[in-house]
C-alpha positions as a LaTeX table, in Angstrom:
\begin{tabular}{lrrr}
\hline
Residue & $x$ (\AA) & $y$ (\AA) & $z$ (\AA) \\
\hline
Met1 & $-9.87$ & $-0.86$ & 8.35 \\
Ser2 & $-13.29$ & $-2.39$ & 7.81 \\
Gln3 & $-15.72$ & $-3.87$ & 5.37 \\
Ser4 & $-17.45$ & $-1.28$ & 3.22 \\
Pro5 & $-20.98$ & $-2.18$ & 2.10 \\
Arg6 & $-20.58$ & $-0.33$ & $-1.16$ \\
Gly7 & $-17.81$ & 1.01 & $-3.34$ \\
Pro8 & $-15.69$ & 0.35 & $-6.42$ \\
Gly9 & $-14.67$ & $-3.05$ & $-5.14$ \\
Gly10 & $-18.27$ & $-4.25$ & $-5.05$ \\
Pro11 & $-20.40$ & $-5.46$ & $-2.14$ \\
Gly12 & $-18.29$ & $-6.43$ & 0.86 \\
Ala13 & $-15.13$ & $-4.83$ & $-0.56$ \\
Lys14 & $-12.51$ & $-3.85$ & 2.00 \\
Ser15 & $-11.80$ & $-0.20$ & 2.55 \\
Ile16 & $-9.53$ & 2.03 & 4.59 \\
Thr17 & $-10.07$ & 5.58 & 5.81 \\
Ile18 & $-7.80$ & 8.46 & 4.89 \\
Gln19 & $-7.21$ & 8.92 & 8.61 \\
Asp20 & $-5.85$ & 5.35 & 8.84 \\
Ile21 & $-3.53$ & 6.01 & 5.90 \\
Leu22 & $-2.21$ & 9.15 & 7.58 \\
Ala23 & $-1.67$ & 7.30 & 10.85 \\
Val24 & 0.65 & 4.82 & 9.12 \\
Lys25 & 2.30 & 6.93 & 6.41 \\
Arg26 & 2.43 & 10.43 & 7.87 \\
Asp27 & 6.09 & 10.24 & 8.89 \\
Thr28 & 7.53 & 8.11 & 6.07 \\
Leu29 & 5.90 & 10.26 & 3.37 \\
Ala30 & 6.09 & 13.55 & 5.31 \\
Leu31 & 2.35 & 14.15 & 4.89 \\
Glu32 & 0.48 & 17.34 & 5.74 \\
Val33 & $-3.28$ & 17.92 & 5.41 \\
Leu34 & $-3.98$ & 21.16 & 3.52 \\
Thr35 & $-7.76$ & 21.12 & 3.92 \\
Pro36 & $-8.58$ & 21.41 & 7.64 \\
Gly37 & $-12.26$ & 20.95 & 8.27 \\
Val38 & $-12.66$ & 18.40 & 5.46 \\
Thr39 & $-13.42$ & 14.97 & 6.94 \\
Leu40 & $-10.71$ & 12.34 & 6.85 \\
Asp41 & $-13.26$ & 9.55 & 7.32 \\
Arg42 & $-13.65$ & 9.15 & 3.57 \\
Arg43 & $-12.89$ & 5.57 & 2.54 \\
Ala44 & $-10.60$ & 4.27 & $-0.17$ \\
Ser45 & $-11.29$ & 0.83 & $-1.63$ \\
Asp46 & $-9.11$ & 1.02 & $-4.76$ \\
Pro47 & $-5.41$ & 0.28 & $-4.11$ \\
Asp48 & $-4.40$ & 1.63 & $-7.52$ \\
Val49 & $-3.44$ & 5.26 & $-6.82$ \\
Ser50 & $-2.37$ & 6.98 & $-10.03$ \\
Ser51 & $-2.00$ & 10.22 & $-11.95$ \\
Pro52 & $-5.29$ & 11.68 & $-13.25$ \\
Gly53 & $-3.80$ & 11.92 & $-16.76$ \\
Leu54 & $-6.34$ & 12.77 & $-19.46$ \\
Ala55 & $-9.09$ & 13.05 & $-16.85$ \\
Leu56 & $-7.48$ & 16.24 & $-15.62$ \\
Ala57 & $-7.60$ & 17.63 & $-19.17$ \\
Gly58 & $-11.34$ & 17.00 & $-19.36$ \\
Tyr59 & $-11.67$ & 13.48 & $-20.82$ \\
Thr60 & $-13.64$ & 11.72 & $-18.10$ \\
Ala61 & $-15.33$ & 8.94 & $-20.08$ \\
Arg62 & $-13.20$ & 6.23 & $-18.44$ \\
Val63 & $-12.48$ & 7.70 & $-15.02$ \\
Pro64 & $-12.79$ & 5.03 & $-12.27$ \\
Gly65 & $-14.76$ & 6.11 & $-9.25$ \\
Gly66 & $-13.27$ & 5.85 & $-5.78$ \\
Arg67 & $-9.62$ & 6.23 & $-6.81$ \\
Met68 & $-7.09$ & 8.47 & $-5.09$ \\
Trp69 & $-5.07$ & 10.74 & $-7.36$ \\
Val70 & $-1.44$ & 11.82 & $-7.17$ \\
Phe71 & $-0.50$ & 15.25 & $-8.53$ \\
Gly72 & 3.16 & 15.57 & $-9.41$ \\
Glu73 & 4.98 & 18.39 & $-11.18$ \\
Thr74 & 3.44 & 17.54 & $-14.55$ \\
Glu75 & $-0.13$ & 17.85 & $-13.28$ \\
Met76 & 0.54 & 21.03 & $-11.29$ \\
Thr77 & 2.37 & 22.62 & $-14.23$ \\
Phe78 & $-0.56$ & 21.82 & $-16.52$ \\
Leu79 & $-3.00$ & 23.48 & $-14.12$ \\
Ala80 & $-0.74$ & 26.51 & $-13.83$ \\
Ser81 & $-0.88$ & 26.92 & $-17.63$ \\
Leu82 & $-4.67$ & 27.39 & $-17.49$ \\
Pro83 & $-6.71$ & 30.37 & $-16.31$ \\
Pro84 & $-7.62$ & 29.80 & $-12.64$ \\
Glu85 & $-11.36$ & 29.46 & $-13.34$ \\
Gln86 & $-10.76$ & 26.90 & $-16.07$ \\
Ala87 & $-8.34$ & 24.95 & $-13.88$ \\
Arg88 & $-10.91$ & 25.03 & $-11.07$ \\
Asp89 & $-13.58$ & 23.62 & $-13.40$ \\
His90 & $-11.26$ & 20.77 & $-14.40$ \\
Leu91 & $-10.71$ & 19.92 & $-10.74$ \\
Leu92 & $-14.42$ & 20.04 & $-9.93$ \\
Arg93 & $-15.18$ & 17.60 & $-12.75$ \\
Leu94 & $-12.43$ & 15.27 & $-11.60$ \\
Cys95 & $-13.49$ & 15.36 & $-7.94$ \\
Ala96 & $-17.07$ & 14.48 & $-8.88$ \\
Phe97 & $-15.96$ & 10.85 & $-9.27$ \\
Asp98 & $-16.02$ & 10.04 & $-5.55$ \\
Val99 & $-12.33$ & 10.81 & $-4.97$ \\
Pro100 & $-11.26$ & 9.73 & $-1.44$ \\
Ala101 & $-8.21$ & 12.04 & $-1.40$ \\
Ile102 & $-5.70$ & 13.91 & $-3.54$ \\
Phe103 & $-1.95$ & 13.72 & $-2.86$ \\
Val104 & 0.34 & 16.53 & $-4.05$ \\
Thr105 & 4.03 & 15.57 & $-4.13$ \\
Lys106 & 7.42 & 17.28 & $-3.80$ \\
Gly107 & 6.09 & 19.89 & $-1.39$ \\
Gln108 & 4.71 & 21.94 & $-4.26$ \\
Ala109 & 2.69 & 25.09 & $-3.64$ \\
Val110 & $-1.03$ & 24.41 & $-3.98$ \\
Pro111 & $-3.11$ & 27.35 & $-5.33$ \\
Asp112 & $-6.17$ & 28.57 & $-3.44$ \\
Tyr113 & $-8.53$ & 27.63 & $-6.28$ \\
Phe114 & $-7.26$ & 24.05 & $-6.01$ \\
Leu115 & $-8.08$ & 23.87 & $-2.31$ \\
Glu116 & $-11.44$ & 25.61 & $-2.81$ \\
Ala117 & $-12.49$ & 23.10 & $-5.49$ \\
Ala118 & $-11.46$ & 20.18 & $-3.26$ \\
Arg119 & $-13.34$ & 21.61 & $-0.25$ \\
Glu120 & $-16.45$ & 22.11 & $-2.38$ \\
Arg121 & $-16.41$ & 18.38 & $-3.20$ \\
Gly122 & $-15.36$ & 17.37 & 0.31 \\
Val123 & $-12.05$ & 15.90 & $-0.90$ \\
Pro124 & $-9.05$ & 16.18 & 1.45 \\
Val125 & $-5.83$ & 17.43 & $-0.12$ \\
Ile126 & $-2.64$ & 15.99 & 1.37 \\
Leu127 & 0.81 & 17.38 & 0.68 \\
Ser128 & 3.88 & 15.13 & 0.66 \\
Arg129 & 7.47 & 16.37 & 0.85 \\
Arg130 & 8.64 & 13.22 & $-0.92$ \\
Ser131 & 9.12 & 12.74 & $-4.66$ \\
Thr132 & 6.28 & 11.46 & $-6.82$ \\
Arg133 & 8.15 & 8.20 & $-7.38$ \\
Glu134 & 8.64 & 7.65 & $-3.65$ \\
Val135 & 4.96 & 8.32 & $-2.94$ \\
Tyr136 & 4.00 & 5.62 & $-5.43$ \\
Gln137 & 6.62 & 3.18 & $-4.14$ \\
Arg138 & 5.54 & 3.51 & $-0.52$ \\
Leu139 & 1.81 & 4.08 & $-0.85$ \\
Lys140 & 0.75 & 1.47 & $-3.42$ \\
Pro141 & 2.24 & $-1.63$ & $-1.70$ \\
Phe142 & 0.71 & $-0.51$ & 1.60 \\
Leu143 & $-2.74$ & $-0.12$ & 0.02 \\
Glu144 & $-2.47$ & $-3.42$ & $-1.85$ \\
Ala145 & $-1.71$ & $-5.23$ & 1.42 \\
Ala146 & $-4.35$ & $-3.34$ & 3.44 \\
Leu147 & $-7.10$ & $-3.85$ & 0.84 \\
Ala148 & $-6.19$ & $-7.39$ & $-0.22$ \\
Pro149 & $-9.01$ & $-9.96$ & 0.00 \\
Ser150 & $-8.60$ & $-11.94$ & 3.20 \\
Thr151 & $-10.11$ & $-14.66$ & 5.32 \\
Ser152 & $-9.32$ & $-16.72$ & 8.40 \\
Leu153 & $-9.04$ & $-20.51$ & 8.52 \\
His154 & $-9.06$ & $-23.08$ & 11.29 \\
Ala155 & $-5.79$ & $-24.70$ & 10.30 \\
Ser156 & $-2.05$ & $-24.84$ & 10.97 \\
Leu157 & 0.62 & $-23.50$ & 8.62 \\
Ala158 & 4.24 & $-24.63$ & 8.46 \\
Asp159 & 7.26 & $-24.02$ & 6.26 \\
Val160 & 8.54 & $-27.46$ & 5.27 \\
Tyr161 & 11.68 & $-27.42$ & 3.08 \\
Gly162 & 10.59 & $-23.99$ & 1.83 \\
Ala163 & 7.07 & $-25.08$ & 0.84 \\
Gly164 & 4.08 & $-23.69$ & 2.71 \\
Leu165 & 1.93 & $-26.60$ & 3.94 \\
Leu166 & $-1.52$ & $-25.72$ & 5.29 \\
Phe167 & $-2.77$ & $-28.52$ & 7.55 \\
Met168 & $-6.54$ & $-28.77$ & 7.70 \\
Gly169 & $-8.96$ & $-31.22$ & 9.28 \\
Glu170 & $-11.52$ & $-31.68$ & 12.00 \\
Ser171 & $-10.77$ & $-30.39$ & 15.48 \\
Gly172 & $-8.67$ & $-32.89$ & 17.41 \\
Val173 & $-7.45$ & $-34.80$ & 14.35 \\
Gly174 & $-3.81$ & $-33.96$ & 15.15 \\
Lys175 & $-2.88$ & $-30.87$ & 13.09 \\
Ser176 & $-0.97$ & $-29.19$ & 15.90 \\
Glu177 & 0.83 & $-32.36$ & 16.93 \\
Cys178 & 1.95 & $-32.93$ & 13.33 \\
Val179 & 3.30 & $-29.39$ & 13.02 \\
Leu180 & 5.01 & $-29.68$ & 16.41 \\
Asp181 & 6.79 & $-32.82$ & 15.23 \\
Leu182 & 7.84 & $-30.98$ & 12.05 \\
Val183 & 9.27 & $-28.14$ & 14.14 \\
Glu184 & 11.23 & $-30.66$ & 16.22 \\
Arg185 & 12.68 & $-32.00$ & 12.95 \\
Gly186 & 13.94 & $-28.55$ & 11.97 \\
His187 & 11.01 & $-27.08$ & 10.04 \\
Arg188 & 9.27 & $-23.79$ & 10.88 \\
Leu189 & 5.92 & $-22.86$ & 12.37 \\
Val190 & 3.99 & $-19.96$ & 10.84 \\
Ala191 & 0.65 & $-20.20$ & 12.63 \\
Asp192 & $-1.34$ & $-22.73$ & 14.61 \\
Asp193 & $-5.10$ & $-23.11$ & 15.00 \\
Leu194 & $-5.93$ & $-19.74$ & 13.37 \\
Val195 & $-4.37$ & $-18.78$ & 10.04 \\
Leu196 & $-5.05$ & $-15.35$ & 8.54 \\
Val197 & $-4.90$ & $-15.59$ & 4.75 \\
Ser198 & $-4.67$ & $-12.71$ & 2.28 \\
Arg199 & $-4.50$ & $-12.79$ & $-1.50$ \\
Gln200 & $-1.62$ & $-10.84$ & $-3.00$ \\
Gly201 & $-1.99$ & $-10.10$ & $-6.70$ \\
Asn202 & $-4.01$ & $-12.67$ & $-8.64$ \\
Asp203 & $-2.81$ & $-16.01$ & $-7.32$ \\
Val204 & $-0.54$ & $-15.67$ & $-4.29$ \\
Leu205 & $-1.96$ & $-16.62$ & $-0.89$ \\
Ile206 & $-0.02$ & $-15.42$ & 2.14 \\
Gly207 & $-0.73$ & $-16.97$ & 5.54 \\
Arg208 & 0.24 & $-15.60$ & 8.94 \\
Gly209 & $-0.81$ & $-15.87$ & 12.55 \\
His210 & $-2.79$ & $-13.40$ & 14.62 \\
Glu211 & $-0.64$ & $-10.72$ & 16.23 \\
Leu212 & $-1.74$ & $-11.88$ & 19.69 \\
Gln213 & $-0.90$ & $-15.48$ & 18.88 \\
Gln214 & 2.88 & $-14.96$ & 18.76 \\
His215 & 3.71 & $-18.52$ & 17.63 \\
His216 & 2.01 & $-20.22$ & 20.54 \\
Met217 & 0.48 & $-23.66$ & 20.13 \\
Glu218 & $-2.16$ & $-25.60$ & 22.03 \\
Ile219 & $-1.19$ & $-29.21$ & 22.58 \\
Arg220 & $-4.00$ & $-31.25$ & 24.10 \\
Gly221 & $-2.99$ & $-32.69$ & 27.44 \\
Val222 & $-0.02$ & $-30.29$ & 27.72 \\
Gly223 & $-1.55$ & $-26.85$ & 27.25 \\
Ile224 & $-0.25$ & $-23.67$ & 25.62 \\
Ile225 & 3.42 & $-23.75$ & 24.59 \\
Asp226 & 5.68 & $-21.05$ & 23.15 \\
Ile227 & 7.50 & $-22.42$ & 20.09 \\
Arg228 & 9.99 & $-19.55$ & 19.90 \\
Ala229 & 10.96 & $-19.91$ & 23.56 \\
Leu230 & 11.30 & $-23.69$ & 23.30 \\
Phe231 & 13.00 & $-24.09$ & 19.92 \\
Gly232 & 14.47 & $-20.66$ & 19.15 \\
Val233 & 13.82 & $-18.03$ & 16.53 \\
Arg234 & 14.86 & $-20.38$ & 13.70 \\
Ala235 & 11.76 & $-22.47$ & 14.36 \\
Ile236 & 9.28 & $-19.75$ & 13.36 \\
Arg237 & 8.30 & $-17.59$ & 10.41 \\
Gln238 & 6.12 & $-14.48$ & 10.42 \\
Gln239 & 4.33 & $-15.38$ & 7.19 \\
Lys240 & 4.52 & $-17.86$ & 4.31 \\
Arg241 & 2.97 & $-18.46$ & 0.94 \\
Ile242 & 0.39 & $-21.26$ & 1.04 \\
Glu243 & 1.31 & $-23.81$ & $-1.62$ \\
Val244 & $-0.24$ & $-27.15$ & $-0.63$ \\
Ile245 & $-3.17$ & $-28.12$ & 1.58 \\
Val246 & $-2.64$ & $-31.28$ & 3.61 \\
Gln247 & $-6.08$ & $-32.55$ & 4.57 \\
Leu248 & $-5.88$ & $-34.84$ & 7.59 \\
Glu249 & $-8.80$ & $-37.16$ & 8.24 \\
Leu250 & $-9.44$ & $-40.41$ & 10.07 \\
Ser251 & $-9.15$ & $-43.36$ & 7.74 \\
Asp252 & $-12.46$ & $-44.55$ & 6.33 \\
Ala253 & $-12.66$ & $-47.89$ & 4.55 \\
Glu254 & $-15.46$ & $-46.59$ & 2.35 \\
Ser255 & $-13.54$ & $-43.52$ & 1.17 \\
Ala256 & $-11.42$ & $-43.61$ & $-1.99$ \\
Tyr257 & $-7.93$ & $-42.22$ & $-1.53$ \\
Ser258 & $-5.41$ & $-41.49$ & $-4.25$ \\
Arg259 & $-3.09$ & $-44.43$ & $-4.85$ \\
Thr260 & $-1.05$ & $-43.18$ & $-7.82$ \\
Gly261 & $-1.11$ & $-39.39$ & $-7.59$ \\
Leu262 & $-2.39$ & $-39.07$ & $-11.16$ \\
Asp263 & $-5.77$ & $-37.74$ & $-10.08$ \\
Glu264 & $-4.79$ & $-34.44$ & $-8.53$ \\
Asp265 & $-7.20$ & $-32.67$ & $-6.20$ \\
Glu266 & $-7.42$ & $-28.96$ & $-5.46$ \\
Thr267 & $-9.57$ & $-26.52$ & $-3.54$ \\
Glu268 & $-10.05$ & $-22.76$ & $-3.74$ \\
Ile269 & $-9.13$ & $-20.19$ & $-1.13$ \\
Leu270 & $-10.16$ & $-16.61$ & $-1.96$ \\
Gly271 & $-10.66$ & $-17.70$ & $-5.56$ \\
Val272 & $-7.14$ & $-19.15$ & $-5.89$ \\
Pro273 & $-6.87$ & $-22.91$ & $-6.63$ \\
Val274 & $-4.52$ & $-24.72$ & $-4.24$ \\
Pro275 & $-3.35$ & $-28.36$ & $-4.60$ \\
Arg276 & $-4.78$ & $-30.59$ & $-1.89$ \\
Val277 & $-3.43$ & $-33.90$ & $-0.60$ \\
Thr278 & $-5.77$ & $-35.95$ & 1.58 \\
Val279 & $-3.91$ & $-38.15$ & 4.05 \\
Pro280 & $-5.89$ & $-40.84$ & 5.92 \\
Leu281 & $-4.75$ & $-41.37$ & 9.50 \\
Asn282 & $-4.14$ & $-44.87$ & 10.82 \\
Pro283 & $-2.52$ & $-45.95$ & 14.09 \\
Gly284 & 1.25 & $-45.95$ & 13.68 \\
Lys285 & 1.34 & $-43.95$ & 10.46 \\
Asn286 & 4.24 & $-41.48$ & 10.40 \\
Ile287 & 2.36 & $-38.40$ & 9.25 \\
Thr288 & 5.42 & $-36.18$ & 9.76 \\
Val289 & 7.53 & $-38.04$ & 7.20 \\
Ile290 & 4.57 & $-38.10$ & 4.82 \\
Ser291 & 4.27 & $-34.31$ & 5.18 \\
Glu292 & 7.94 & $-33.92$ & 4.33 \\
Val293 & 7.42 & $-36.08$ & 1.25 \\
Val294 & 4.41 & $-33.97$ & 0.23 \\
Ala295 & 6.58 & $-30.83$ & 0.43 \\
Met296 & 9.49 & $-32.37$ & $-1.50$ \\
Asn297 & 7.18 & $-33.82$ & $-4.14$ \\
His298 & 5.57 & $-30.40$ & $-4.60$ \\
Leu299 & 8.98 & $-28.76$ & $-5.03$ \\
Leu300 & 10.02 & $-31.52$ & $-7.44$ \\
Lys301 & 7.04 & $-30.73$ & $-9.66$ \\
Phe302 & 8.33 & $-27.17$ & $-10.02$ \\
Thr303 & 11.50 & $-28.57$ & $-11.59$ \\
Gly304 & 9.37 & $-30.31$ & $-14.21$ \\
Val305 & 9.47 & $-33.76$ & $-12.61$ \\
His306 & 6.09 & $-35.37$ & $-11.96$ \\
Ser307 & 6.88 & $-38.78$ & $-10.50$ \\
Ala308 & 3.43 & $-40.33$ & $-10.98$ \\
Arg309 & 3.13 & $-39.20$ & $-14.59$ \\
Ser310 & 6.67 & $-40.27$ & $-15.43$ \\
Phe311 & 6.05 & $-43.73$ & $-14.00$ \\
Asp312 & 2.74 & $-43.99$ & $-15.86$ \\
Glu313 & 4.40 & $-43.01$ & $-19.17$ \\
Arg314 & 7.18 & $-45.58$ & $-18.70$ \\
Leu315 & 4.64 & $-48.25$ & $-17.88$ \\
Arg316 & 2.56 & $-47.46$ & $-20.95$ \\
Glu317 & 5.64 & $-47.47$ & $-23.15$ \\
Gln318 & 6.67 & $-50.86$ & $-21.76$ \\
Met319 & 3.20 & $-52.27$ & $-22.46$ \\
Lys320 & 3.04 & $-50.88$ & $-26.00$ \\
Pro321 & 4.50 & $-53.98$ & $-27.79$ \\
Thr322 & 2.03 & $-56.22$ & $-25.95$ \\
Arg323 & $-0.90$ & $-54.04$ & $-26.98$ \\
Glu324 & 0.24 & $-54.00$ & $-30.60$ \\
Tyr325 & 0.60 & $-57.81$ & $-30.59$ \\
Leu326 & $-2.88$ & $-58.31$ & $-29.18$ \\
Glu327 & $-4.35$ & $-55.86$ & $-31.69$ \\
Gln328 & $-2.92$ & $-58.00$ & $-34.53$ \\
Asp329 & $-4.09$ & $-61.32$ & $-33.08$ \\
Tyr330 & $-7.24$ & $-62.13$ & $-35.05$ \\
Glu331 & $-7.84$ & $-65.67$ & $-33.74$ \\
\hline
\end{tabular}
């Protein structure tokens, strides 16, 4: 998988070759290439595989370029109802839209004119022995994950009470030590130092560690440690949704930090806004307990309880008689 300079996803969109798809899904979908000699290096950048629908019947005004098509019994039966030359013309028009590949399901027989039209356009035809429904169920989630926007961050990610906390800050500020203390208190490490982030759907950010990382941590003065070996399998997670950013920074007397929690901060990762809590570090401050409170407070907000706002509303209500009295004092 690589970055494609051009394609339906726009400049820099991710893409995957048909050969890579076959390498992963050949066995589970019982795939067989019916067009030997046609290159499998064609790239797909659209995760939305679908039926050609009206495009197969000749209405191509809204056909998206770069999409892979799935031909089930309905599509193959429609083609069989047409004279071979007419069916071939329909396929040639469809394949003109930069089609990376065509999947035919249920092990159906594929006519020669079908394969000839695909070869003429350089489109590989792949037969699956599985049902059309199963092809969709197995292929679409794989493509969505493989083609999801992604980035890497210098950070540490932990599961604290079920909330994904992403610890960020300058190198040496104490991110790893904080997460290590959280693990010792029963929470779970996802990744340390390098967090690979992908966007699933419109607003879900999933973080995980590099496959070579294997839940190791670097603790300055100690070296590389294996969290799974030291604390057991319960102390780790393979991936976790990122829900709150905990920004660690050395305390600065000139910086303004939130005192009430009413002014909420957020930052964007891959276009998704994420709440951010900036925690100033002072000697003796228990950053681990504060991190637990950040996680619990975030979960509490999901139940509809916003502590800072509730306190502010009660305070304003308590002050209301005084304000009304002063407004009526004309001396």
